[in-house]
N, C-alpha and C positions, 0 to 999 in steps of 0.2 A: 575595517576594521572592526566587523562581528567577528573574526578568526583573530583578531587579538586579544580580546576579549573573554573568547573559549577556553585560553591558555593561562589567563590570570584565574584563579581559583582562593577561596576562603572566604572571609568578612567583606563584603562590596564596601560596606561603609568605612571601613579604616584604608583600604585601599583609596578611596573617597576623600577624608581627612587628608593621608598620606600626600597625597597631588597637589588638591589645593593650596597646602601648608608651602611645598615644594616652589608650585606655582608665586603664587604670591613674597617667597624669600628674597626672587631678584629685584624685585622695587624699591626695598629696604637696603638691601643689599650694596642696589647701585648707587644707592643714591650716597652709604656711608662712606662707601669706598673712598669717595673723591676724597678724605683726611686722608689716605691710607696712601693714595695718588701720590698727593701734594709731597708725603715723609718719605718715603721709601720707593718714589715708582720716578716717571715720569711726567707726571700732571693727567695722566691719561689714566682713565676708568675702565677702559675694554677689557685689560687684560686680568682685572680682578674680576669682573663681571665672565668671562671666560674662566678661569680660572673654577670660580663657585660652580658655573652650569658642568666642567667636569667634575666635580666632587659631587654633585645630586644626580650623574646619567653614574656613576660608579656604583654611588649607593643606592639607586634602582636595581642597579644588576643584580647585585648583593640582593637587594632582598626578595626580588623574581625567584633570584638562584633559591636563597634559602625556603621558598617557601613551598619550594618543590620536594622538599626535604624531607621526609616520615617522619613525625617529631620525636619519634620514640627512639630514633636513632641519636637525637642528643644527648640520650640517659648516659650512651659507652662514650659518646664524643666530648663532656665535659670533663669525665677521666684522664683522656688523653687532653686534654686541651691544658688541665691545671698544672700541673708539672711545668708544662711550656709555658703558660702564663707567669711561672716564678721565675723563669730562666730570664724573660725579659723583663719582668719589674727588678732582678738586681742589675739585667745591664742599664737599665736606664737610670738604675741611683750611681753605677760608677761611670755612663762614659754621657745621663742622658745632658740635651742640645736645652740652649732657650728660643723663645720665639720673642719676636721683637722686645728684646727687652725684658724678657719676664723675668720675674726673679727665680722660681722654682723652678729646675731640669727636670721636668715628667713627658718629655718627649724625645726619641730616639727616631736617627736618622737610615730610612732603611739604605742601604747600598745598592751599589752603578744604577738608580731609579731617582735619587735628592727630593724621596717623601718622607715629610717627616710625620709622626706617628702616638700618639701618646697614651700608652700600653696601658693606664690606670681604666679608662672607658673599657677597653677587652676584658679588663681583668675584671669589672662586676658583671656583664654582661656570663663569663664562664663562670664565676666562683656563686652566680643565683643560681643555673642549670642546676648546678655541682648539687648545690643547698636540696635544690627542689627534687632531683632524683634521689638523693640518700632519706628525704621524709616517706618518698609515696612507700618505701621498703621498710621504715619502721611502721608504719599506718597499720594501725589496729592492734598493735605490738606497744607489749610493758616494757620498756628501757626506764635506765637508770645513766645518773649523767656521766658518771664513768664509764660507760658505755659509749655512750656520744660525743665524747672528749679528744679522743684521738680519729675519729672517723668524719667528723662533720665542726667540733671548733675546730680542731688544729688549724686545717684548711684555711677557713676563716679568720683568724688569727693572725697568719704568717700572711694573707695576702693582703689585710690590712695595714699590717705591720710595714710594709712594702711600700703602700702606696703613701700611708701618714708624714715620713720625711716633709715630702716635697707637696701633696695636696694632702690638708685640712678639710674640705668642703667633699671632696669626692670622699674620701673614706669616711666620712661624716652618712654620705647617704646611703653607701652599700649596707652599712652598721644598720641603719636605720629601718632600710630595706630586706635584710637576710633578718632580722628582730620581726617586722610584722609576717615573713613568708613564714616563717619556725610557728609564728601564733596561728596564723592560719593553717599550718600543716599537723594544727594539734600537740606539739610540744609540749610536754608538762610546764602549768606556770612558774614550778618552784624554782625549777632547773631554767627558766627566761632570767630570774631576780639574780640570781646567782652569777650566769654571763653579765648582766646590763653592770653589776658589782666589777664584773673582772674587766668592763673594756674600760668603765672610767678611773680603778686604778692603774691599768694599763695606761693608759691618757696622761694620768698623772705624774706618774713616772716618767714618760716620755719630755714630760714637760720641764720637770727639778730636772731631768737629765741634759737637756739642751739646755736651759738656764745654766747647769752646772758647768758644761763644755761646751760653749757660744761656738767654738772653731770645728764641733763634729757636725751640727745642724744652724751654718750660720743663716744668721735674718727671720730664718723660719716659723720660731714662736712668737719671735716680737712681731714679726706681719698677721700671725694672729691675734693678738693683742693691739696691736694698732688701729685695726677691721676694727676690735669690736667696743675701743673705748670711742674711736670717734663716731661707732654707733649709738654709745651710751653720754658722749657728752657734747660739749660744743667747741671742742681744741680744732683747729685747722688743722687735717693732715692730707695727704694725698686722697683716701676715701673719700673726705670730704667736701675735696672738688669735684669728683668724679657723680655725689650725690648729687650736689648744688648745678650740677649742670645737668642733668637727667631730670631734677624738679625742674629746672626754666625748661625743658623742654617740654615738658610732659603739660605745665601751663600755658605752654604756649601756644599748643592745640586746640586747645575749647574743644568745641561737641564732634567736628567735621574737619580739623584739621585743617593745619597750611596748605599742602597738595604736595604731591606725587614728587619727590627732589627738593626740596624749598627749605628743605631743613635747615637752622642755622648754627644749632648745638652741634650738631657733625661735626662740624668745623675745629671745635674745642672739648670735647667728650673723649677720652679715653678706650680706646674696643667701643665705636660708635659700632663698627657694625658685627660684633661677635656680643658677648658680655652685657650692653646695654644698648644692644637695638633696638630692646622693647623699648623703651623712652624718643627715639629718632623712629617709629611707628607711632607710638604717638602722637607725635608732633605735627606730622605729616598727615594721618589722616584720623587724627582726631579721638576722643573717647568711645565713639559709635564704632571707629576701624579696630580698635583698641579691645573691644566686646564683642566683638564678629574673631578676634583672634581667642579669645578666650573662651568661646562655645567653641571651637575645633575644636582646643586640646579636651573639653569640656563632656564633648562627644563623643571623642577617642577612649575617656575614661569609660564611658556610658557602654561604649562595642565593646572595652574590655572587660569590661563587667559583668554582659553578656555571654560571651565567649566563653569565659570562664563555667560561669551557671550551668552552661547546656555541655560542656564537654562533658564526656563519662569518664574520662580516664583520671584519677587521681593528680597522676603528672601533670599529666595535661593542665587541668588545673592550676595547680605550683604554677607551671612554668610560664603562663599567661599572668596569672600576679607580680611570679621574680622579675622576671623584665620588660613585660608591660606596664606597671604600674612604675618605674621610677622615670618614664619618659616623663608622664604628665607630671610625677615632684617633678621632677625636674624646672617643666616651666614653669612652673607653679612659683618654684625660689626667684627664679632667672626676673619672674615680674615683680615679684615681692621684692626686690633688691632698689629695680628699677624706682619705686613709691616708698623705698626706705621704710619697709616692715622688717625687713633683716637685713645683717649688716653684707658687705662685699664680699661672694664666694666666691667669680670667676666660672660659674656655674654659665653654659651657653642655652638660648632656646631652641629645644630641638626642630629639626629640618629648615630654618627658619637664619639663623649664623651662621656667617661664613667660619668655616673650620670646615675642613673631610673628616678627622677623624670625631668628630661629633655625629656628622648628618651619615658617616657607614655605620655607624653602630645602633644609631637609632633604628640605619634599615635594617640592620641586623636581626637586634628584638623582632622586626615589626614582623620580619622572614618567619620567625620564629612563631609568634601569633596565629600570623595565616597559614600554619602547616598544617596548627592544632584547630583553625575551622575547617580549611579544606579537607583535614582527615573526616572530621563530622559531617560535612558535606556527601563525603563519599558513602558514607555511610547509610546516610538517608536517602541518598541517590540508590542504594543499593535496594533498598527497604521499599523505596517509590515502585523498583519496576516490581516488588514481589506482591504488595497490595497498594496502591495510594491510599486508599482510604484511611487506614491506619496511619497511615504518614502525616495525613493532614487531621486530622483527632488528635492527632501527639502535637504539632507543630500549634494548634487554636488552644 
Protein backbone atom coordinates (compact mmCIF):
# COMPACT_ATOMS: atom_id res chain seq x y z
CA UNK A 1 0.00 0.00 0.00
CA UNK A 2 2.86 2.35 0.83
CA UNK A 3 4.40 1.75 -2.60
CA UNK A 4 1.09 2.70 -4.26
CA UNK A 5 0.92 6.05 -2.45
CA UNK A 6 4.51 6.80 -3.44
CA UNK A 7 3.39 6.94 -7.07
CA UNK A 8 0.50 9.31 -6.30
CA UNK A 9 1.46 12.97 -6.48
CA UNK A 10 -0.40 16.21 -6.04
CA UNK A 11 -2.89 17.44 -3.47
CA UNK A 12 -3.84 14.53 -1.19
CA UNK A 13 -7.17 16.11 -0.23
CA UNK A 14 -8.28 16.21 -3.88
CA UNK A 15 -7.33 12.56 -4.28
CA UNK A 16 -9.30 11.74 -1.13
CA UNK A 17 -12.41 13.64 -2.25
CA UNK A 18 -12.36 11.98 -5.68
CA UNK A 19 -11.96 8.53 -4.12
CA UNK A 20 -14.74 9.09 -1.56
CA UNK A 21 -17.16 10.35 -4.20
CA UNK A 22 -16.39 7.39 -6.46
CA UNK A 23 -16.80 4.83 -3.66
CA UNK A 24 -20.03 6.41 -2.45
CA UNK A 25 -21.45 6.50 -5.99
CA UNK A 26 -21.89 2.71 -6.05
CA UNK A 27 -24.71 2.85 -3.49
CA UNK A 28 -27.09 5.29 -5.27
CA UNK A 29 -26.18 4.03 -8.76
CA UNK A 30 -26.83 0.42 -7.79
CA UNK A 31 -30.09 1.41 -6.17
CA UNK A 32 -31.33 3.72 -8.93
CA UNK A 33 -30.36 1.32 -11.71
CA UNK A 34 -33.20 -1.01 -10.73
CA UNK A 35 -35.53 1.18 -12.79
CA UNK A 36 -33.21 0.93 -15.81
CA UNK A 37 -32.93 -2.83 -15.31
CA UNK A 38 -36.70 -3.10 -15.51
CA UNK A 39 -37.03 -0.81 -18.55
CA UNK A 40 -33.99 -1.78 -20.63
CA UNK A 41 -32.64 -5.03 -19.17
CA UNK A 42 -33.69 -8.38 -17.84
CA UNK A 43 -34.36 -7.12 -14.33
CA UNK A 44 -30.82 -7.62 -13.03
CA UNK A 45 -28.98 -4.55 -11.72
CA UNK A 46 -25.57 -6.26 -11.72
CA UNK A 47 -24.69 -5.32 -15.34
CA UNK A 48 -25.33 -1.65 -14.59
CA UNK A 49 -23.14 -1.83 -11.49
CA UNK A 50 -20.33 -3.52 -13.42
CA UNK A 51 -20.64 -0.92 -16.17
CA UNK A 52 -20.34 1.87 -13.59
CA UNK A 53 -17.30 0.13 -12.11
CA UNK A 54 -15.68 -0.07 -15.54
CA UNK A 55 -16.34 3.63 -16.12
CA UNK A 56 -14.75 4.54 -12.79
CA UNK A 57 -11.72 2.29 -13.31
CA UNK A 58 -11.04 3.85 -16.70
CA UNK A 59 -11.69 7.31 -15.24
CA UNK A 60 -9.15 6.89 -12.47
CA UNK A 61 -6.67 5.42 -14.97
CA UNK A 62 -7.09 8.67 -16.95
CA UNK A 63 -6.71 10.69 -13.75
CA UNK A 64 -3.51 8.88 -12.79
CA UNK A 65 -2.01 9.10 -16.26
CA UNK A 66 -2.82 12.78 -16.76
CA UNK A 67 -1.52 13.84 -13.34
CA UNK A 68 1.88 12.40 -14.31
CA UNK A 69 2.11 14.75 -17.32
CA UNK A 70 3.89 18.08 -16.56
CA UNK A 71 1.10 20.64 -16.79
CA UNK A 72 2.99 23.01 -19.09
CA UNK A 73 2.56 20.38 -21.82
CA UNK A 74 -1.16 21.18 -21.81
CA UNK A 75 -0.37 24.52 -23.46
CA UNK A 76 0.68 22.91 -26.71
CA UNK A 77 -1.79 20.05 -26.43
CA UNK A 78 -4.69 22.52 -26.28
CA UNK A 79 -3.66 23.98 -29.66
CA UNK A 80 -3.49 20.50 -31.20
CA UNK A 81 -6.73 19.31 -29.60
CA UNK A 82 -8.84 22.37 -30.50
CA UNK A 83 -9.22 21.62 -34.25
CA UNK A 84 -9.79 17.95 -33.41
CA UNK A 85 -12.62 18.98 -31.08
CA UNK A 86 -14.18 21.12 -33.82
CA UNK A 87 -14.14 18.13 -36.17
CA UNK A 88 -15.67 15.86 -33.51
CA UNK A 89 -18.44 18.37 -32.83
CA UNK A 90 -19.19 18.59 -36.56
CA UNK A 91 -19.35 14.78 -36.71
CA UNK A 92 -21.66 14.78 -33.69
CA UNK A 93 -24.02 17.21 -35.40
CA UNK A 94 -24.00 15.17 -38.59
CA UNK A 95 -24.11 11.64 -37.17
CA UNK A 96 -24.96 12.02 -33.51
CA UNK A 97 -26.90 9.31 -31.74
CA UNK A 98 -29.43 9.37 -28.91
CA UNK A 99 -29.20 7.69 -25.52
CA UNK A 100 -32.27 6.13 -23.89
CA UNK A 101 -34.59 8.17 -26.08
CA UNK A 102 -32.93 11.52 -25.39
CA UNK A 103 -34.13 14.17 -27.81
CA UNK A 104 -30.76 15.74 -28.55
CA UNK A 105 -28.05 14.09 -30.62
CA UNK A 106 -25.14 14.81 -28.27
CA UNK A 107 -23.21 11.56 -28.51
CA UNK A 108 -21.08 9.84 -31.11
CA UNK A 109 -20.44 6.11 -31.17
CA UNK A 110 -16.80 5.05 -31.16
CA UNK A 111 -16.20 2.60 -34.04
CA UNK A 112 -15.35 -1.04 -33.24
CA UNK A 113 -15.83 -0.42 -29.50
CA UNK A 114 -19.53 0.33 -29.24
CA UNK A 115 -18.96 3.04 -26.64
CA UNK A 116 -20.86 6.32 -26.89
CA UNK A 117 -19.11 9.57 -26.10
CA UNK A 118 -20.47 13.06 -25.46
CA UNK A 119 -18.11 15.39 -27.31
CA UNK A 120 -19.28 18.64 -25.70
CA UNK A 121 -17.81 17.76 -22.29
CA UNK A 122 -14.36 17.14 -23.78
CA UNK A 123 -14.74 20.35 -25.78
CA UNK A 124 -15.26 22.29 -22.56
CA UNK A 125 -12.02 21.03 -21.00
CA UNK A 126 -9.99 21.66 -24.16
CA UNK A 127 -11.47 25.11 -24.77
CA UNK A 128 -10.87 26.32 -21.20
CA UNK A 129 -7.29 25.05 -21.34
CA UNK A 130 -6.79 26.93 -24.60
CA UNK A 131 -8.22 30.13 -23.08
CA UNK A 132 -5.94 29.75 -20.04
CA UNK A 133 -2.96 29.38 -22.38
CA UNK A 134 -3.85 32.52 -24.34
CA UNK A 135 -4.45 34.62 -21.21
CA UNK A 136 -1.08 33.58 -19.78
CA UNK A 137 0.57 34.74 -23.01
CA UNK A 138 -0.93 38.24 -22.87
CA UNK A 139 -0.31 38.68 -19.14
CA UNK A 140 1.02 42.19 -18.37
CA UNK A 141 0.41 43.22 -21.99
CA UNK A 142 -1.93 45.93 -23.19
CA UNK A 143 -4.24 44.39 -25.77
CA UNK A 144 -7.14 45.68 -27.84
CA UNK A 145 -10.37 43.86 -28.49
CA UNK A 146 -9.47 43.58 -32.17
CA UNK A 147 -6.20 41.82 -31.32
CA UNK A 148 -7.98 39.20 -29.21
CA UNK A 149 -10.92 38.67 -31.54
CA UNK A 150 -9.33 36.05 -33.80
CA UNK A 151 -6.98 34.13 -31.46
CA UNK A 152 -9.28 34.14 -28.41
CA UNK A 153 -12.93 34.77 -29.14
CA UNK A 154 -13.28 33.16 -32.56
CA UNK A 155 -12.42 29.65 -31.22
CA UNK A 156 -14.66 30.24 -28.20
CA UNK A 157 -17.73 31.20 -30.20
CA UNK A 158 -17.05 28.55 -32.85
CA UNK A 159 -17.01 25.74 -30.28
CA UNK A 160 -20.03 27.13 -28.45
CA UNK A 161 -21.96 27.50 -31.71
CA UNK A 162 -21.35 23.82 -32.48
CA UNK A 163 -22.53 22.72 -29.01
CA UNK A 164 -25.55 25.03 -28.74
CA UNK A 165 -27.99 23.30 -31.14
CA UNK A 166 -27.97 20.09 -29.08
CA UNK A 167 -27.03 21.20 -25.57
CA UNK A 168 -27.92 24.66 -24.30
CA UNK A 169 -27.08 24.01 -20.65
CA UNK A 170 -23.53 22.83 -21.41
CA UNK A 171 -23.06 25.81 -23.73
CA UNK A 172 -24.17 28.19 -20.99
CA UNK A 173 -21.88 26.59 -18.39
CA UNK A 174 -18.83 26.67 -20.69
CA UNK A 175 -19.50 30.29 -21.66
CA UNK A 176 -19.92 31.27 -18.00
CA UNK A 177 -16.64 29.55 -17.12
CA UNK A 178 -14.85 31.28 -20.03
CA UNK A 179 -16.14 34.65 -18.85
CA UNK A 180 -15.03 33.90 -15.28
CA UNK A 181 -11.63 32.73 -16.50
CA UNK A 182 -10.94 35.81 -18.62
CA UNK A 183 -12.06 37.98 -15.70
CA UNK A 184 -9.62 36.22 -13.35
CA UNK A 185 -6.98 36.43 -16.08
CA UNK A 186 -7.15 40.22 -16.10
CA UNK A 187 -8.91 40.70 -19.44
CA UNK A 188 -10.16 44.31 -19.76
CA UNK A 189 -13.68 44.65 -18.39
CA UNK A 190 -14.79 47.03 -21.16
CA UNK A 191 -14.02 44.35 -23.74
CA UNK A 192 -15.67 41.67 -21.61
CA UNK A 193 -18.88 43.69 -21.74
CA UNK A 194 -18.71 43.61 -25.53
CA UNK A 195 -18.28 39.84 -25.46
CA UNK A 196 -21.32 39.41 -23.22
CA UNK A 197 -23.34 41.55 -25.63
CA UNK A 198 -22.18 39.49 -28.60
CA UNK A 199 -23.07 36.28 -26.77
CA UNK A 200 -26.57 37.51 -25.96
CA UNK A 201 -27.08 38.71 -29.54
CA UNK A 202 -25.88 35.37 -30.95
CA UNK A 203 -28.25 33.42 -28.68
CA UNK A 204 -31.17 35.67 -29.70
CA UNK A 205 -30.42 35.17 -33.39
CA UNK A 206 -30.22 31.41 -32.89
CA UNK A 207 -33.59 31.29 -31.14
CA UNK A 208 -35.22 33.43 -33.85
CA UNK A 209 -33.68 31.27 -36.58
CA UNK A 210 -34.82 28.07 -34.91
CA UNK A 211 -38.33 29.48 -34.58
CA UNK A 212 -38.39 30.61 -38.20
CA UNK A 213 -36.96 27.33 -39.55
CA UNK A 214 -38.09 24.59 -37.12
CA UNK A 215 -36.94 21.79 -39.44
CA UNK A 216 -33.32 22.90 -39.11
CA UNK A 217 -33.23 22.54 -35.30
CA UNK A 218 -36.22 20.33 -34.49
CA UNK A 219 -37.68 20.66 -30.98
CA UNK A 220 -34.57 22.21 -29.39
CA UNK A 221 -35.84 25.73 -28.67
CA UNK A 222 -39.27 24.34 -27.77
CA UNK A 223 -37.58 22.05 -25.23
CA UNK A 224 -35.71 24.98 -23.65
CA UNK A 225 -38.87 27.08 -23.54
CA UNK A 226 -40.94 24.29 -22.01
CA UNK A 227 -38.34 23.77 -19.26
CA UNK A 228 -38.26 27.46 -18.45
CA UNK A 229 -42.05 27.72 -18.57
CA UNK A 230 -42.44 24.71 -16.27
CA UNK A 231 -40.05 26.37 -13.85
CA UNK A 232 -42.01 29.64 -13.80
CA UNK A 233 -45.64 28.51 -14.02
CA UNK A 234 -47.92 25.74 -12.77
CA UNK A 235 -48.69 23.95 -16.04
CA UNK A 236 -48.14 20.19 -16.06
CA UNK A 237 -45.21 19.17 -18.28
CA UNK A 238 -42.66 16.37 -18.40
CA UNK A 239 -40.17 18.58 -16.54
CA UNK A 240 -42.80 19.22 -13.88
CA UNK A 241 -43.29 15.47 -13.49
CA UNK A 242 -39.56 14.97 -12.90
CA UNK A 243 -39.34 17.82 -10.40
CA UNK A 244 -42.43 16.65 -8.53
CA UNK A 245 -41.05 13.12 -8.18
CA UNK A 246 -37.69 14.57 -7.08
CA UNK A 247 -39.39 16.68 -4.40
CA UNK A 248 -41.37 13.67 -3.19
CA UNK A 249 -38.12 11.73 -2.90
CA UNK A 250 -36.45 14.56 -0.98
CA UNK A 251 -39.45 14.97 1.34
CA UNK A 252 -39.47 11.23 2.03
CA UNK A 253 -35.84 11.23 3.12
CA UNK A 254 -36.16 13.26 6.28
CA UNK A 255 -33.04 13.66 8.40
CA UNK A 256 -31.42 10.24 8.05
CA UNK A 257 -33.20 8.81 5.00
CA UNK A 258 -35.12 5.59 4.39
CA UNK A 259 -31.92 3.56 3.99
CA UNK A 260 -29.65 2.46 1.13
CA UNK A 261 -31.54 0.76 -1.67
CA UNK A 262 -34.96 1.53 -0.17
CA UNK A 263 -35.92 4.45 -2.40
CA UNK A 264 -39.44 4.32 -3.80
CA UNK A 265 -39.22 7.22 -6.25
CA UNK A 266 -36.35 5.60 -8.16
CA UNK A 267 -39.07 3.50 -9.81
CA UNK A 268 -40.92 6.58 -11.06
CA UNK A 269 -38.26 9.25 -11.53
CA UNK A 270 -36.76 9.40 -15.05
CA UNK A 271 -32.94 9.63 -15.15
CA UNK A 272 -32.82 8.53 -11.51
CA UNK A 273 -29.26 7.23 -11.91
CA UNK A 274 -27.90 10.32 -13.65
CA UNK A 275 -29.59 13.75 -13.79
CA UNK A 276 -31.76 13.28 -10.67
CA UNK A 277 -29.55 11.00 -8.63
CA UNK A 278 -29.23 13.67 -5.93
CA UNK A 279 -32.93 13.31 -5.13
CA UNK A 280 -32.45 9.55 -4.68
CA UNK A 281 -29.46 10.21 -2.42
CA UNK A 282 -31.53 12.53 -0.22
CA UNK A 283 -34.36 9.97 -0.06
CA UNK A 284 -32.07 7.12 0.95
CA UNK A 285 -29.50 8.95 3.08
CA UNK A 286 -31.54 11.95 4.25
CA UNK A 287 -30.51 15.56 4.70
CA UNK A 288 -27.48 14.38 6.66
CA UNK A 289 -26.14 12.39 3.70
CA UNK A 290 -26.94 15.23 1.31
CA UNK A 291 -25.02 17.72 3.46
CA UNK A 292 -22.01 15.39 3.69
CA UNK A 293 -22.03 15.06 -0.09
CA UNK A 294 -22.25 18.83 -0.51
CA UNK A 295 -19.39 19.24 1.99
CA UNK A 296 -17.17 17.03 -0.18
CA UNK A 297 -17.77 19.23 -3.22
CA UNK A 298 -17.16 22.38 -1.18
CA UNK A 299 -13.96 20.81 0.18
CA UNK A 300 -12.92 20.19 -3.41
CA UNK A 301 -13.63 23.85 -4.18
CA UNK A 302 -11.53 24.92 -1.18
CA UNK A 303 -8.59 22.76 -2.28
CA UNK A 304 -8.86 24.09 -5.84
CA UNK A 305 -8.55 27.63 -4.49
CA UNK A 306 -5.55 26.60 -2.37
CA UNK A 307 -3.79 24.94 -5.30
CA UNK A 308 -4.43 27.93 -7.57
CA UNK A 309 -3.26 30.38 -4.90
CA UNK A 310 0.00 28.53 -4.17
CA UNK A 311 0.94 27.94 -7.80
CA UNK A 312 3.60 30.37 -8.98
CA UNK A 313 2.86 29.91 -12.70
CA UNK A 314 0.11 32.16 -14.06
CA UNK A 315 -0.89 29.49 -16.57
CA UNK A 316 -1.09 26.98 -13.72
CA UNK A 317 -3.42 29.23 -11.76
CA UNK A 318 -5.71 29.76 -14.73
CA UNK A 319 -5.66 26.06 -15.60
CA UNK A 320 -6.83 25.07 -12.11
CA UNK A 321 -9.61 27.69 -12.22
CA UNK A 322 -10.61 26.83 -15.79
CA UNK A 323 -10.90 23.05 -15.54
CA UNK A 324 -11.49 22.68 -11.80
CA UNK A 325 -14.31 25.10 -11.02
CA UNK A 326 -16.74 23.66 -13.62
CA UNK A 327 -16.77 20.40 -11.65
CA UNK A 328 -18.06 22.09 -8.51
CA UNK A 329 -20.30 24.41 -10.53
CA UNK A 330 -21.92 21.45 -12.30
CA UNK A 331 -22.44 19.64 -9.00
CA UNK A 332 -24.20 22.65 -7.47
CA UNK A 333 -26.39 23.02 -10.56
CA UNK A 334 -27.39 19.34 -10.38
CA UNK A 335 -28.34 19.75 -6.71
CA UNK A 336 -30.20 23.00 -7.42
CA UNK A 337 -32.28 21.33 -10.14
CA UNK A 338 -33.32 18.54 -7.78
CA UNK A 339 -34.68 21.04 -5.24
CA UNK A 340 -36.23 23.25 -7.98
CA UNK A 341 -33.88 26.20 -7.61
CA UNK A 342 -32.95 25.85 -11.31
CA UNK A 343 -34.87 24.65 -14.37
CA UNK A 344 -34.11 21.13 -15.57
CA UNK A 345 -30.70 21.23 -17.30
CA UNK A 346 -29.64 17.62 -17.84
CA UNK A 347 -26.35 18.09 -15.98
CA UNK A 348 -25.01 15.07 -14.10
CA UNK A 349 -23.52 14.93 -10.60
CA UNK A 350 -19.73 14.61 -11.11
CA UNK A 351 -18.24 11.24 -10.08
CA UNK A 352 -21.61 10.16 -8.68
CA UNK A 353 -24.00 9.86 -11.63
CA UNK A 354 -23.74 6.95 -14.02
CA UNK A 355 -22.36 7.75 -17.46
CA UNK A 356 -18.89 7.24 -18.81
CA UNK A 357 -18.28 10.62 -20.46
CA UNK A 358 -19.07 12.61 -17.34
CA UNK A 359 -16.81 10.44 -15.17
CA UNK A 360 -13.94 10.42 -17.68
CA UNK A 361 -13.95 14.18 -18.27
CA UNK A 362 -14.17 14.89 -14.54
CA UNK A 363 -11.16 12.65 -13.98
CA UNK A 364 -9.33 14.31 -16.87
CA UNK A 365 -9.90 17.74 -15.34
CA UNK A 366 -8.86 16.58 -11.85
CA UNK A 367 -5.75 14.99 -13.34
CA UNK A 368 -4.78 18.34 -14.84
CA UNK A 369 -5.33 20.07 -11.50
CA UNK A 370 -3.23 17.44 -9.71
CA UNK A 371 -0.51 17.87 -12.31
CA UNK A 372 -0.28 21.55 -11.33
CA UNK A 373 -0.24 20.60 -7.64
CA UNK A 374 2.40 17.89 -8.21
CA UNK A 375 4.71 20.39 -9.92
CA UNK A 376 4.56 22.64 -6.88
CA UNK A 377 5.32 19.68 -4.58
CA UNK A 378 8.37 18.85 -6.70
CA UNK A 379 9.67 22.40 -6.34
CA UNK A 380 9.17 22.29 -2.56
CA UNK A 381 11.05 18.99 -2.40
CA UNK A 382 13.96 20.52 -4.31
CA UNK A 383 14.08 23.46 -1.90
CA UNK A 384 13.83 21.13 1.07
CA UNK A 385 16.97 19.36 -0.03
CA UNK A 386 18.74 22.72 -0.20
CA UNK A 387 17.45 24.33 3.00
CA UNK A 388 14.63 22.71 5.04
CA UNK A 389 14.26 25.73 7.35
CA UNK A 390 13.44 28.07 4.47
CA UNK A 391 10.75 25.73 3.23
CA UNK A 392 9.22 25.41 6.71
CA UNK A 393 9.10 29.17 7.18
CA UNK A 394 7.54 29.60 3.71
CA UNK A 395 4.85 27.00 4.47
CA UNK A 396 4.01 28.63 7.78
